[in-house]
N, C-alpha and C positions, 0 to 999 in steps of 0.2 A: 174688495176682495182682498187687495194687496197689504193691509193694515193687517189682517189677520194672520197671514202669512211670517209678518212681523214678530209678531210675538215670541217674548221668552218660551223656551222650552217648560220651564215651570208654567206658564200662565198658559200653555198649551196645555197642558197635564192637566191641569187645574178644570179649563172648561171640558176635557172627553168627561172628568171624573161628574165633574157637575153634570152633567148631560144624559150620563147613565144612571146619575142619582132621584135625576129627573123623570126619567123614564120607569125607574125601580118604583119611586116615588106614588105615581101616578097609576099603577097597577094596585097598588097594597090599597092606595086611597078606594080606588073605585070600584075592590073589593068588601073594602067597609062599609061606604056610604051606602050599599047596595044590602049589604046583609042591616045596618041599621035602619034602612029607608023602605027598604021594599020597593023601591020607584028608580028604576033605568037611568032616565034620565036627569033626575036628580042627583043620582050619582056619581055619574056623569062630567055634570057641572061643578058639581064640588069636587073632583076626582083629579079637575084640572087647572079649579081656580086655587087652592091651598098648594099644591105642593111647584104651581109656578112661584106664587111669592117667594117659598119654599126655596125655591133655587137660586133666586136671585140672592138670600141671605147665605145659604149656607157659601157661594162662590166669596162674598165679601167678608165669611168668618174662615174661613181657608184664604186671603189675602193678607186680613189680620198676623193668623199664626205664622203664616209663613214670614210676615215681616218681622214678628217678638221675636222666631227663631235669626234670621239673619240678624237682630241687631245686638243678641244675646252670643252669636260665634262671632260677630268684630270686639263684643266687649271681655274674651275669655270665659265667657261660660258666669258670667257674673248679672243673675237677675235684678239687680238692685240699679244697675248702673244701665243696666238696658233697658227699665221704665224711669228712670229720671231725664238718659241722652236724648 
């Protein structure tokens, strides 16, 4: 737990965004899966599995974009230098 408290503010914010996105995604996925299958158990299973994988993907996607933005700001806004560097 102490390691979580030492996270940088932007990482902490990303984790909160990821968590809220995860909950929203579960609710939407459950509704869509239920409408498609008509089966409550199947819809709950699908709605928990797929968003869980997506939440991890989203977190790392955000980290990559944050890193790219940081590199771009360090190179004075020249994206070619940021990619090459």
